[in-house]
C-alpha positions in Angstrom: -34.9 -3.6 21.6 -37.0 -6.6 22.6 -36.9 -7.9 26.2 -35.3 -11.2 26.9 -38.5 -12.6 28.3 -42.2 -11.8 27.7 -45.3 -13.0 29.4 -48.2 -14.3 27.2 -51.6 -15.8 27.5 -54.2 -17.2 25.1 -57.9 -17.6 25.5 -57.6 -21.1 23.9 -55.6 -22.1 27.0 -57.3 -20.1 29.8 -55.3 -21.8 32.7 -51.9 -21.4 31.0 -49.3 -18.6 31.3 -46.6 -18.6 28.8 -43.1 -17.2 29.0 -41.5 -16.4 25.7 -37.6 -16.3 25.6 -36.7 -14.1 22.6 -32.9 -14.8 22.4 -31.1 -17.9 21.2 -32.3 -20.5 21.8 -35.8 -19.1 21.5 -38.6 -21.0 23.2 -42.0 -20.7 24.8 -42.4 -22.2 28.3 -45.9 -23.1 29.4 -45.9 -22.6 33.2 -49.1 -24.6 33.6 -47.4 -27.9 32.7 -43.7 -27.0 32.1 -43.9 -27.8 28.4 -41.3 -26.1 26.3 -41.7 -25.4 22.6 -38.4 -24.6 20.8 -38.1 -22.3 17.8 -34.4 -22.9 17.3 -32.6 -26.2 16.5 -30.2 -27.0 19.4 -29.6 -30.6 18.4 -26.1 -29.9 17.1 -24.9 -28.8 20.6 -23.4 -31.2 23.1 -26.0 -32.8 25.3 -24.3 -31.7 28.5 -24.1 -28.1 27.4 -27.7 -28.0 26.3 -29.0 -29.6 29.5 -27.1 -27.0 31.6 -28.2 -24.1 29.4 -31.8 -25.2 29.3 -32.0 -25.6 33.0 -30.5 -22.2 33.6 -32.9 -20.6 31.1 -36.0 -22.2 32.6 -34.9 -21.0 36.1 -34.4 -17.5 34.6 -37.9 -17.6 33.0 -39.6 -18.7 36.2 -37.7 -16.0 38.2 -38.7 -13.4 35.6 -42.4 -14.4 35.9 -42.3 -14.3 39.7 -40.6 -10.9 39.7 -43.3 -9.5 37.3 -46.1 -10.9 39.5 -44.5 -9.5 42.6 -44.2 -6.1 40.9 -47.8 -6.2 39.7 -49.1 -7.1 43.2 -47.1 -4.4 44.9 -48.8 -1.8 42.6 -52.3 -3.0 43.5 
């Protein structure tokens, strides 16, 4: 089973931290600038539903990142 969220980084973007959402709709969130890259086409959904779902998913991604950082720091 793949986790719902993953943390990623890339040496080509040394200041960026990426959160990968692995479930539909799949996306990568760049926490440095809040850019979102979508892997799934969500254009067929109603604009209201998409806006609400995206907002919720972004909040979940940010909460996941903060939880992981807090856990990492408590182990140090």
